[in-house]
C-alpha distance (Angstrom), angle and dihedral (degrees) to the residues before:
residue distance angle dihedral
M1 . . .
R2 3.79 . .
S3 3.85 146.0 .
L4 3.86 113.4 -82.5
T5 3.67 124.5 -125.0
A6 3.82 134.4 -165.2
A7 3.87 87.7 -94.2
D8 3.86 86.4 67.9
A9 3.89 94.2 61.4
A10 3.72 94.1 101.2
S11 3.73 92.5 50.6
V12 3.83 92.1 47.3
A13 3.85 88.2 51.0
R14 3.77 90.9 51.4
I15 3.76 94.8 51.8
Q16 3.81 90.8 43.9
A17 3.77 91.2 52.9
A18 3.86 87.2 55.1
C19 3.70 95.2 48.9
Y20 3.80 111.2 35.7
G21 3.71 138.0 56.2
P22 3.89 118.4 -105.7
A23 3.87 92.8 -101.3
L24 3.86 90.0 62.6
I25 3.79 100.7 43.4
E26 3.81 111.2 117.9
D27 3.84 118.0 -164.4
E28 3.77 132.2 -105.6
A29 3.84 93.4 -113.0
L30 3.78 92.3 57.5
Y31 3.79 92.3 48.6
A32 3.85 89.3 50.4
R33 3.76 89.5 56.5
R34 3.83 93.6 44.0
L35 3.80 91.4 50.3
A36 3.78 91.4 49.0
S37 3.85 91.4 51.7
P38 3.71 116.6 105.3
A39 3.79 86.6 -136.5
H40 3.71 93.8 68.7
C41 3.76 127.1 100.5
S42 3.78 98.0 172.0
L43 3.83 122.4 159.5
G44 3.71 133.9 -162.8
V45 3.78 138.2 -167.9
Q46 3.77 121.3 -135.1
D47 3.83 125.9 -153.3
D48 3.85 121.5 -132.3
D49 3.80 90.7 -86.7
G50 3.81 92.1 56.0
S51 3.79 95.5 -106.1
L52 3.82 120.0 135.6
V53 3.76 110.5 -110.6
A54 3.81 102.3 166.4
Y55 3.84 139.2 16.6
L56 3.67 145.6 -179.8
A57 3.79 116.4 -152.1
A58 3.86 107.5 -155.3
Y59 3.72 138.7 156.2
W60 3.78 142.7 179.2
S61 3.77 111.2 -93.8
V62 3.83 141.5 146.6
H63 3.71 127.9 -86.5
G64 3.94 111.7 -88.9
A65 3.85 95.7 16.4
V66 3.84 117.3 120.0
T67 3.85 123.0 -166.1
P68 3.78 105.8 -135.6
L69 3.68 118.6 -119.4
H70 3.80 107.0 -87.5
G71 3.85 88.8 18.2
D72 3.87 126.7 125.0
F73 3.68 124.5 -112.2
T74 3.84 110.3 -96.6
V75 3.87 118.8 -135.5
R76 3.88 106.8 -128.3
E77 3.67 120.5 -169.6
D78 3.86 88.5 -164.9
A79 3.85 93.6 52.4
D80 3.81 111.5 161.4
T81 3.79 99.5 154.5
L82 3.83 138.4 68.1
Y83 3.70 103.5 -137.7
L84 3.99 112.5 -156.7
H85 3.89 101.1 -156.0
D86 3.67 100.0 171.8
I87 3.91 139.8 -4.9
A88 3.76 124.9 -174.7
V89 3.71 138.2 170.3
L90 3.88 120.5 -169.1
P91 3.75 109.1 -111.8
A92 3.71 91.0 -120.6
S93 3.81 90.7 59.6
A94 3.82 95.6 44.7
G95 3.75 119.1 126.4
R96 3.76 95.5 35.2
G97 3.80 95.8 101.6
L98 3.81 95.0 -111.0
A99 3.89 95.0 139.2
H100 3.74 89.3 53.2
A101 3.82 92.2 46.0
L102 3.75 89.2 50.4
L103 3.81 92.8 49.1
G104 3.77 91.8 46.9
A105 3.79 91.8 52.7
V106 3.78 95.1 47.2
W107 3.89 90.5 48.2
T108 3.88 85.8 56.1
V109 3.83 88.3 54.4
A110 3.85 91.9 47.9
H111 3.83 89.6 48.0
A112 3.69 90.8 53.8
R113 3.91 90.1 52.6
N114 3.84 92.6 45.1
V115 3.77 88.5 -119.3
Y116 3.71 110.1 163.6
W117 3.79 105.6 -179.1
A118 3.79 131.9 63.0
A119 3.76 125.8 -175.3
L120 3.81 139.3 178.1
V121 3.78 144.8 162.8
S122 3.79 111.0 -110.0
V123 3.79 111.5 -141.2
Q124 3.94 134.7 172.9
K125 3.77 94.5 28.9
T126 3.79 95.1 -60.1
E127 3.84 94.7 136.3
T128 3.82 93.5 107.8
F129 3.81 93.0 51.5
W130 3.86 90.1 51.7
R131 3.80 93.2 44.1
R132 3.97 86.7 56.5
Q133 3.86 87.1 53.9
G134 3.73 91.2 54.9
F135 3.80 102.8 -95.1
K136 3.76 125.8 138.0
P137 3.87 132.5 -169.0
A138 3.77 112.0 -93.6
P139 3.75 137.1 179.8
S140 3.87 116.0 -94.9
S141 3.73 128.8 -161.8
T142 3.84 89.3 -148.1
E143 3.76 126.8 82.3
L144 3.91 111.6 -112.8
D145 3.92 94.1 -163.0
G146 3.85 93.9 115.1
Y147 3.79 89.7 59.1
G148 3.72 95.1 63.4
A149 3.81 136.6 -120.1
G150 3.69 115.8 -29.0
A151 3.93 94.6 21.7
L152 3.76 109.3 155.7
Y153 3.89 130.0 -168.9
M154 3.76 108.8 -138.5
T155 3.86 134.2 178.9
C156 3.72 138.6 -164.9
E157 3.90 114.0 -144.7
R158 3.76 93.5 -154.9
V159 3.68 122.4 28.2
P160 3.84 105.2 -129.4
G161 3.81 110.3 -95.4
I162 3.75 94.6 24.4
R163 3.67 118.8 116.2
S164 3.76 123.5 -167.2
């Protein structure tokens, strides 16, 4: 597992294309900008051959804010929330616990920064998965229309592993 850089944008786009419907695909240039942003704390998992097989696109945000689909990560000096924008595992690598490993690693990073909130938009019927991770539906001041039918803003009051 390692931090992602702008050089990983093509690999992220490849994984995303294998995991998401066409309406949710974000282009490589956007991911290059996101991964160059100082706000990002995105992680990836490499296979034995060095190729990226899973990623978690995440960044430091503020509670209640949602990055629009196809939007850049905004640098916030008052960041108090770990925003999980996108997580994907290549189907050939599914069942290896990679999503949980990515989440565990990013929780560690949040813990080190004393960030207590996490947020995301659940898409493609993933609400049950996110509920198992401690997330609950929450109100959002941002429209979720671009994320498709059934999109749901969810937050986690306490990032797992963080004690107040």
